[in-house]
N, C-alpha and C positions, 0 to 999 in steps of 0.2 A: 960567644954564641948569643948572649943577651943583646949585644950591640947589633948583631946581624938581624935578629928578630925585630928590634926597634926600627931598623931601616926598612924592613919589609912592610911595616904597618901602613905608612903613607902610600906605598905603591898599591897595596891591596885595596885601600879605601878609594883610590883614584879609579881602579879597575871596576870596583863595584858601582861607583858613581856613574861611570861611562855606560855600564851595562844597564843601570836603572834608567838613564836618559834614553838609551836605545829602545828599551821596553816601552817606555811612555810614548816615544815617537811612533812606534809601530802599532801599539794596541789601544792606547787611550783615545777617547773621543776627541776629535780636533777642537771642539769648543772649549776643552779644558787645557789645551796645550798652548802656552804663550807664543811659541815660535811658528805655529801653524797659521796660515792665512785666515783672516777674518771672513766669515760668510755672513753677510748682513741679513740673510733670511733664515739662519739657523737659530735654535733656541739660545737663550743666555747661558753661557758656561762660566766656569771658574775664571777663565782667562779673557772673557769678552771685554771687560772694562779696561784691562791692561793693554789689549790689542788696540782699542780705540785711542787710548792715550799715546801709544807709540805711533799710530797713524797721524795723530794731531801734531806730534813733534817732527814728523817727516815732511817731505815736499807736498804742497797743496794738491798737485796733480794726482798724487797717489790716493788722497782722500776723495777727490772728485771721481776717480775711477771706481772706487768702492761704491759710491752713490750710484754710479751708472750700472753697477752690477746688481743692484737691488731690484728684485722682481716687480715690486708694486709701489715704487716711489716715483712721483712726478716732481721734477725740480728743474731749475735752470741755474746757470752760473750767474751770480749777481754782479753788476758793475762795481768797480772800486768805489769806496766812499772815503772822501777826504774831509773829515770833520775838524773842528778846532782842536788845538792842543794835540794830544795823543790819540784822539778819538777817530774811529773809522776802521777800515780794513782794506787790504789789497785784493783778497779773493774770499768770496763767501758764496753761499748757495741759497736760493729761494725755493722753499718747499711749498707746494700747493695741495698735495694729497699724498697720504702714506697708508698703504694697505686699505684703500677705500675710505679712510678717515680724512675729513676736511677740517678747516680751521676757521675760527671767528676771532679776529679779522682773517681774511681769506689767505693772506700770504704770511710765511714765516721766513724771514731772511736772517741768516746767522752764519757764524763760522762753520766750516764744513763738518768738523767733528761734533758740533752740537746737532747738526742735521742728521748725521749718521747715527748718533746715540738716540736721537728722538725717533727716528724711523724704527729702530729695533725696539725701543721702549713701548711705542704705541701698540705694537702687536701683543705685547704682554698686558698692557692696560685693557685691551679688548678682551683678552682671555679672562682677566679678573672681573670685568664687567659682566660677562656671560656667567661666570661662576657665582658671583655674589648677588647679582641683580637680575639675572635671567634675560638680559638684553645686551646686544653688542654695542660697540662704540661707533658713533656717527660723526661726532665733531668735537674738537678741542677748543675751548674758550681760553684765550690767552691775552696777556697785556703787553706782548711784544718782546723784542730782544735787544734793540739798540736804544741807548740813552746816554748822551755824552755827560757823564757825571761821575763824581767820586763816590766811594763807599758811604752808605748811610746818608747821602746827601750833603756831606761835609764840604766846606769850601776849600779844604786842603787835605793832604793825606793820600792814601792809596786810591787809585782809580778803580771803579767798579768794572767787573767783567762785561757789564752792559755797554761800557764805553767802546768796546771792541766788537760788539755783536756776538759775544762769547757766552751769553746767558739767555735763558728763556724763562719767562714767568707764566705759569699756568694757573688760571682762575677757576676752571671747572671743566666738566665733561658732559657732553650731550649724548644720550643713548638713542638707539634706533627707535625705541618706543616713545620718544619725546621727553623723557625725564632728563632734568639737568642736575648733575651732582656738583654742588658748590663747595669749594674749599672753605669759604667763609662760614657757610651754614651747616655743613655736614661733617666737618673734621671731628668735632666732639660728639661722642656717642649719645644718642637720645634714648628714649624709653620704648619706642615702638620697634617692631621687627624690621620695618623698612629703614628707619633711621640707623639702626645698628648695622644693617647690611651696607648702607651708604658709607658709614665710617670704616667698616672692614675693607670695602673696596678702595677707599682713599689710602688706607694703610698699605694695602697690597701695591698700589700704584707707587707710593713712596718707596717701598722696599725694592721693587724692580728698578726704579730710577737710581737708587744708591749703588746698584751693581754696574751702572753704565756711565753715570756722570760723576765727575770728581767732587762736586759740591751739590748737595740737595738740602735746601732749607724749607721748613714747613711752619705752620702755626706754632709748633713746639719750640721753635727757635726764639722768636721774640714777637712783640705786638706788630712790628712793621711787616711781618709775613703772615698775619692772621687771615688774609684773604687769598693767598696764592702759594704755589710751590715755586721756589727759585732753583733752577737747574743750570749749572755752568760747568765748563771744562777748563777752568783756570788752574793755577799751580797749587792751590790749597787742596785739602782733602777733608771732607766733612759730610756727615749724614745726620741731620738734626730735625 
């Protein structure tokens, strides 16, 4: 009798597991369910980051179709870039506007999954700006995506994700009321109400980025990142 009971346990567990999956599939919000399709205009959910990662690992045409599904994204497919050594890309996207937000410099050309995560992220950055600073996001100041170099500028070793256009460096955020929030100047909390609000806004921006990008590096990481956020979709996983 004891042996029979022991044999039943795995079967019962499997049945319970299948029932749990069925309940999640039917009743849970799709933004939290890894196997449900990504909606680029939906809020960030528990599964949004993993969905972007899976899209990045799949065919490029699937990622580009997701960009085309986005309601407020202006982009074009970028021509292939054949850089020296391993640098460059076969397929990338050039983003010029996301949810009414523009960029300085004007274009952002990157791997498709960086563009996809960036589009979703900027909507939440705008929400954080309105909450913390009382003004929406107008423009993102950035230092580009592509640079054919190795990590930390070394002459040997692992290549930077920038070598593939798979990373994006953000230096600041310009608001609709004209204020510019600088990563260099505003990351550390000041003494005034305004400076504290700016710092909280940047922390919020970092927090939402960590839910979408695989690697997020800020001034907390090292001195080389004192003036920007580094966002990438490489194989590593870090939020610093």
